[in-house]
Structures are given as structure tokens and as C-alpha cells.
N, C-alpha and C positions, 0 to 999 in steps of 0.2 A: 314215355323217358321225354325227359329236357332236349335242347340242343344241347348245352351243358355236359348232362349225364355221358353226351355219345365219346367214350373211348375207340378209342382205334388204333394195334398194334402196324405197325411196314416193316415189313420184313424186304431187303434188297441182299436176293441171293445171285452170287456171281465168283466173275477169277481173281485169282493172283493179279498183281500189273503184272506180274511181267515172265507168266505162265503164256506158250502156245496157247494160243487159241481166241476166240468171238470176243471182245469184239476184233479187239489185237494185242497182236508183247505191245506189253506197254503202257495201256490208256485207263487213265485214267481213272475211276470211277466214281467220286472227287467227284467228275463235274454231271455225273447220271446225277449221281445220290440227291446235292444239290439243287440241282433243277428241278427235282422230282417237290423236295421238303420243300422250299420256294412256294412250288407251284403248290401244293393241299396246303398251306399253311394263308396263305392267299386264296385261294379259290374258296378254302371251307373256314373260312377262318371263326364256326363254330362249335366245329371238332377238335379234341384234342386230341392230336397222335403223337403219340410214341413209338421213336426211328431204334429199330436194332441196330447193332454195329452191324457192319456186310456178312453176309458167311461167305468165305471160302475154301470151305475143308469142313468134316463131319470134324467137329469141335465141342466138345460132351459139355460141358460149364460154359460154354455161350451156350447154346440150343435148349441147356435148363434152366439157364437164365430166360430167355425168349415164352418157350411154353411158359415158364412162368408170371410172366405179361402179362400171354396171352390168353392166360385163362384170370385174366383181371378184367380183363377189356374186355368188350361188347361185338369186335366182330380185327376182321382182319387182313389187310390187303401184303400182297407178295410178292414181290420186282421179281420178274428173272432176268439182267442185265448183264449178265456171259457169262457161256462155258470154257470146258478144256479138258471134257469127257471123270472130273470127277466122281466117282457114285456117292459119294457122301453128302456136295448138294442137294441133289434130288432126293435122295432120302428127310435133309434135312425137312421139306417142301411140303413132300410127303407126312413128316406128323406132326410138321402145326396144321396138316388141315385135317386129318386127326384125331387133332382136338374138341372138331365137332364144334368150332367156332363157324360161324358166317368170316368164308373167303371168298374173296374180290384172285385170279390168278391172274398178276398182267407182264405183257412178254414188250419190249422192247425190240422189233424187228434187227435180226444182225446182229447182234446180241446175247440173247438166253436163250434164243429156240429151242437148240439139242436142251435142256436144263427142262422148258417150261414143258413143251408136246410131251418128253418123257417122265415129267407129276401128272400129269396132266392124264394119257393116257392107265396108269397104272388104277387114279381112283375115280373117271369114270362112270363105270359101273358098282360105287359104290354108296350112294346115299346120300354125301357127303352132303354139306351147304358150300356150294362152292359155284360161281360164275366166272369165267373166261375170257378175258380177249387177248388177240395179239394188236401192235399198232406200232407204229413208229415215235406218232407226235405222241406226248402229253397229256395233251385235250381231247385227245378220242376217249380215252378212258374215263371222262368226266361222268358224261353219262348214268351208268355204271357205279359211279361211289358215290353219284345223289338219290340212285335207288335202291344202293346198300344205306344208306345214313335213314334214307326215308324210314326203310321196312323196320329199323331200330325205332322206328319214331313212336310203332304198334308201339310198342316192349312194354309196360306196369299200368297199361289200358285196362277199361272193370266194362263188362258189361251184364248191364239188370236184365233181369228176362224175368216175365213175372208169367208165371204159367199154375193152370189147376191139374190138379192131382186127379183131384172127383172132383163128378160134372154133381152142383146143386140147383135149383130153375130156382132163379129170383126173378116172379114174373114182375112185380109192381115196379122192377126198373128196367128189363123187358117190352114192357107195353108204353116205359117211358119212353118209350126209344118215337113212338106213333106219332102216340098226343101231338103231339106242335101239328102232325099232317093227317092229323084224324078225319077233318071236313074232305077235306081232297081225296082221300082214299075209303072214302064212306062214298064218296059222286060215284069214284070212278071206279071201282072194285070193292063196292059188300063184301062180296066172295073173302074177299082174304080177313074178313075183323068176323065175320059169322067164325072163320077157319082159328085165327084165333083166342074166336070165345072157347071152342072145342080142346083146341089144345092146353090152355090154360086150367081146363077146368081137372081133366086127365092127371089124375099124379104120378099116374108111372110114363107118362109124354116128358120124352124129352131129346133137343134135334143130336145129331148121330153128331161127335166129335170124338179127336184124338189123342189118347191121355199114356199111352202105349209105343209112342214111337210108328206106329202107321204108316204115320202120313210124310209124304215129302218134307213136308215143312218141319219134322218135328224126327230126326237121325238122332236128335242127342238124347232123347227117348231110354233111347235102349241101352242102353248103357251108361249114362248123368257121370256116375264116375271116375272113368275111365274119356266118355268124351271131356272133362273140365282137365283132366293131367293130361290128356293127346294137347288140350289148348292150353296149358300153360308151355308145353313143353316144347310146343314147334316155332308160338304166336308171346310167349308170356305175358296171352292176353289170362282174363281172371274172367268169368262163368258167372255169376251173382244170383244168387233165387235172389225178388223179394214177393212179398204177401200180395195178392190182389186187391184183398178186400185194404189193402193204404189207397189204392185211384182213387174209391165213394171217398173214402173220406180226403182227402185233397182237398176233391172236389168240389165236397159241400165245404167249404170250406171260401172256394174263392169268391173272394167280391166284384159282384154282378152288375159294377158299375164299369169297372175297370175290361170284364169282359163285353160289355156294350161297344166299346170304346172299338173292342179290336173287329168284333162282328162286323159294325157297319162299315168298316176298314178296308175288309173283306169283299165286301154287297159294293161296294165304293169302288174299285177298283178290279172285279169284276168286269166279263164282255155279259156275258150272262146269267142270271142268277134263279132255279125254279125251287130250290126248298122253299118253306120258311124257315120266317127272322128265328123264328124258338126253333128249327133246328141247327140254325148257326151259331146262336147263340151259343149253346148247348156244346159243339163243337168249341169255340173258341172259350168256356168255360175247365172243359177239360185239360186244351191248352196250356190253359192256365193250372191247370192239377197238375199238368206233366212238367212243368218249366218248375215248377216247386219240387217235385220231386228232384229231380234231377242237380235243383242248386244243390238240397238239404245233403244227396247221397256225395256230392262230387262226385259224380257220376254226367260224361256228355250225348253217351249209347247205352243204352236203352230195346228190347223185343218184346213188347206185350203181345198174349198169344191174343190179337185183338177178332178175330175172328172163333173164333170157340167160346174169348165173354160175350160178346153177341151175341152169341145166342144159350147163352144161361143166365146173361144179367150181371156181368162181371164189372158193364163196362156202360155208364149213364149214357152215353156218344159215341159219335163214331167220328172213330179219328183220324181221319184222311185228312182234313182241313187244318189237325192238331200239329204231325208230323211231318207237312207242305211250310208254315210258318216257324216251328220248331229248324228249320234248316238253315232257313236263313237265320237264325242265332245258333250258328255250327254245334246244334243239338241234335240229336241224329234216333228220329223209333221206325225199326226195322218188323215189316208188319209177322203177325202168325210165328210168333219167339220162334222163324228162325234161323237157328246158331250157322247155322255153317250159313247162310245168306246175309247175316249178320257184319264175321272175319267174312267174305269176302269186301263188303261195305267194306270193312275199314285199312285193309287189303289194297283197296281199292282210290279209300280218299287220300290215304298216306301217301301213295306213292305220283299223286295226280294237282294233289290240293280240291276238289271236285269232288260233289257230293255223287252219288252212285240211283240205280233208278232201279227197284226193288220189282221183278216184273213175272207175272208167264208167260206165254207166247205164243203163236199159231201159225200154222206152216202151211204158205199154196208154195207148193211145189208146184205150177201153172206157171208161178210167173218170180219164179224166186226170188221170194217176198217172203220177211219175217216179222211177223206185226207181235211188237211188244207193250201186252197190257197190263194195269194194275189199276185201281181207283185213290193212287194217290204218287205221283214224282213231284224232286221236289222244284223248287224255282228256278236257282239258281244251279243251276247244270251244268255249266260253263263256268262255276270257282262266283265264287264271292268278288268278284270285281270285273267279270263281264255280264250281257246283260240280262236281268230277268227276264225269265218269261212270259207272257201274255197266257190269264188262263180265264176259266166258268167254272162257278160253283153249279153242282150236280148232282144227282139225284144217285145214291152207291149203284153200282154196277149190277152185283144183284142183285141184292132187293130192290131195285129198280126207283119206286115209289120211297125209299126210310133213305133218313141219312142225307150229309153233304159231308161232298170229293167234290178236290180241283181235281176239272182236264184239261190238263198243260198243251200249252202250242210246245211242241218239240223245232229244233232246227234246221229246218231241208235241207238234205247238203252238208250233213256237216259229217264224216266219219265216225263209225264209234267203234267200239270194243268192248267186249260182252266177257264172264267171266260166272267163274260157281268152285268155291276153292269145298272141297271136302274132309273136314279133319280127319275120318274114323280112316279112310283111305288114302291120309297122305299127298289127296292131289288137286290139279286146277285144272278144270277148261277151259280154254278160249277162246272167241272165235267174233269177227268182225264184220260189215257193213254197212251201211251208207245211210239213214233220214235219205225217205222219199216223198212221204206223207206223215201228215198226222190225220185221223182219219174216224171221224162221228159216225158211231154208230152201235143201236142198245141194245147192244147182245154181248155181255160179259162184260170187264170192267170198260174201267170209262175215261184213262187216260191210253192210248194208242198209237201208238211209235212205229208205223209202217215201214222197215228197214230193207232196203236190196241184201245179198248176201247167199255165200253156197248153200240154199236149203240141202241138195240131195246131201250133198256131202258130209254136212250139222247128221240129218236121219245116218245114215249109215255111224258115222259115229256117236251116234246120238244111247251114254248110260245112264238111266235110269236109273238103275241100284245104287248105282256110285251119285251122282249129281242131281236126281230129281227132276224138278222139272223150273222152278222160281230161278232165276236168274241177275246180274248185277250190271246193270248196259253205264257204261263211258262218256261223256259227249272228247272225240276225241281218237286218233289213232295212240294208244299206246298196248300196243302188244310188245313190244322189244323191250319197255318196264316192262311191262309184268312179267315171260319170264324173265329176266334177269332177276325180278325180285324171286320170285319164287325155287331158281334154282337154291337164290342166298338163305332162303328158304329150304331146300332140299326138299322141293313138292313136287311132283313127279308132276309132267304135265302133258296136257290131251289137245295133243289144234285139229277142233270142230272139225271146220271148214274147209278144210285138205281133203 
């Protein structure tokens, strides 16, 4: 959804001018209404606002018209600007919220307090999509308005998922993953080549892969139809399945000279380079293949089941450097076909303007520290206009001497906000922290962000069955934005670090 397509109905609820009540007898409602209109039209000129006639009693014809407008809109802002005890104006607010559109309930202090409080206390436990704020100044509502508008920009997005429902081992492609490193492997790890030879000659052998939704990254597999429906209902986002064989097709059509230029640029800009140049070239070719796929399909977000694909031979190169480079071009690859992480990433990106870091994590309870780690992280974690992170190109973490992965340097001292959405459970987990170091350790994944946080609180609140292991981290303190965004979407909030 583009800015020009976002339509917001603005409803004013108050009292007749010459009724006794708040703000006071004789108060001219137009003073507040015109002030609000001028502010919204100026501050959010890209949004289309439709302003209702003020509701001062339960006028069935007016309510009918407002409801019709709401049904055609993307969201609603209700301003409570006065009260005088008439239950009809409270009922009006409740019925508008019952439309199940995203709603912000906004109150001006010393004006609509009675109405605001009564409306909210009636609807607060009923799973509506509502955020709320009471304040004295219109400017104080801007952050919440901006959150709503950014949330609405998620709508209409598509996420392309590449995943296999049955596994077949493609050994020529698997063997091609380590052929560029064969001499080095033969020198340092000859037993690995022997083991691979045994595996490839065994027609019954296959690596363990999840095709049933047992793994924490593949929850959507438990009921793909229901997952897609919920994704559409909550976010208006479409999950599209792609044919994994397309990846090899596009890869084989890549211009090798163009890929060579990209690979050499990566190498030139890296501080340390471990893998063979051919390994890095293959990753550059995969970047160009992914980029062409996304451009041809007019999609910016995709989630290939990279771990499974590497194990069964559906990927001709490690995708980590490809994801790294795609992020710089505002196209985003999410690891392991993890759709919950993908929608978490999209949610955070729309609210912050910054790409997220999908990762596993470890807890050091003695030091109150978390290590967020994965084998890829964006280099532009502080946004397209922010500083670009320095990086090394190293072997992939778990496979240790295969592939090419960016080991990104994270900005020490920056706050972070880490989230995960469960689509099936309609929940979001939120935790915060501060980056205190970058860890270089050969164990586990290669990019390691060390974060100071309330580890004991997180462990007490941890819900693996709902949120799994993966989390998505954004540089900055975005907790308030994410909480308001979750309320507007009707998600239950799990504050993990309390």
C-alpha cells in the first residue's frame, strides 16, 4: 500500500455547544476540530483524511454514514473532545471500534475524558485493533498516528516462500558447494571428504530436514492454509509459494562477468577474507539470481528454506552474502523459510525504516548477556541513510569450512529492540537491550551481537512453543512504537524482559 492509498476516517465525539459539560458551557467545538484538521493535513499530507460531522448524540443516520465511511477506509481516529453524560456518544465510539478496523482512540485532557475512559473500559478486553492516548496537545499524538500509517503500509505486501515438501538429494549440487574449497579441505579435514564420499554413495542417506512444521522456523507448515488466511486477515499480507527449481534456473542464466565484479567489490571492501574467490563468486551469482527473481515477480521479500536447500542440493551457493547485498537494495531475504520471522521483519521495517537482524540467541545468565547470532546480518542496520557496517567474509558458521558469510560489526553502545510475531497465536514478544560488544568465536553462527539485557526476566517469560528460537532485532529503542503497532493490529503483547 502506498501513502496515497491510505485513507483514514477521523471522527469527533463531544457535546453540543450549549449543554453543560466539558470543556465548558458554550465551548465552540470548531476550535478543536479545525485545529486537528489543520494539524493532520499539514503533518501527514500524504494521507487522505475523511472528517466526520461531530457526534453529539446517537444520531442513527449520522452513525450509519460514519460506519459506511469506516468500511471503505483503512483505519479510524476517534477524537473525544467533550462530554455531558449522554450515553449515546459512548455507544457511538464503541460501535465504530466494533468495525474491527485499526483504531486510535485519542482524548484531549479536560475535554472528552469521561467519554474516552468509558469507551475504552468497555472495549479493552475484547481483542479489537485499538491503540489509545490521552494528552493535552495534538503534537503528542503524532508518534501514534505515524505508527498507524506505517502499519498500514504493510498491507498488500507479498512474501515469496521457497520450500520443498519432499526431499531428494541432489549430490552434484551438494558436491559443488565445497569443490572450490576442496584443496583446503583435503589438507586440513581429509576425513570430511571421506565422509561425504560415503554419504553420496548411499542411496538411502539424507540429512534431517523438516517438512512437517516440527522445526521452530517452519510453524506455517502445521496448517499452511490456515496460516495464509491468518496472515491475510491480520496484516493483509500474502504468502506465495514458489518453485525451488527456479533458483537453479536463474542461477545458470547469470552473467558471470557481472557476478565477478560484485565478488571483487565484496572482497575489496571486506576487512578479512577466508573463503576461496570461487566460493565468493558463486555467492555473487546467487545474489544476481535472487535479484532477478524478485524483480521479475515484483516482490521485495522472500524466504527460501536455505538450510534445507543446502543440505539437499537445491542451492548452488551459500545465500548469506546474497542476503547481505540484497538488503542494501531494499530487498530482503529471510532465512530458513521462517514466515513468522519474515512478518516480524516486515512489521519492524515499516515502523522503523530499518532492516532487522534475524538470529538465534544464547544466554549468559551469569553476566546478564545475550548473544544474537546468525550467518548473515544487513550492513545497513541503522537505515539506508545511516552508517554502513564494516564486515569480514568468513566461512559459514555451522559448516565451518564451506560457503561465504558476512561477519558484520555491530554498533557498540546502541540500544536494540528485539521482537517475534506468532501468526497462529496472534502474539508478539518484545525485549530490549544494549549492544556491548562484537564476539568473534568459531563456534555457532558467525555474526555475534553481544547485548546486555534482563536475561533472567526473558528466561522466565520464554515461550518456545509460541515464538520458537529465532528473533528479529532492530537497532534503536522502538519498544513504544512496536507496542502501539501491535495494539493497532490486535496482537497480544508479551513483554519478555519484565
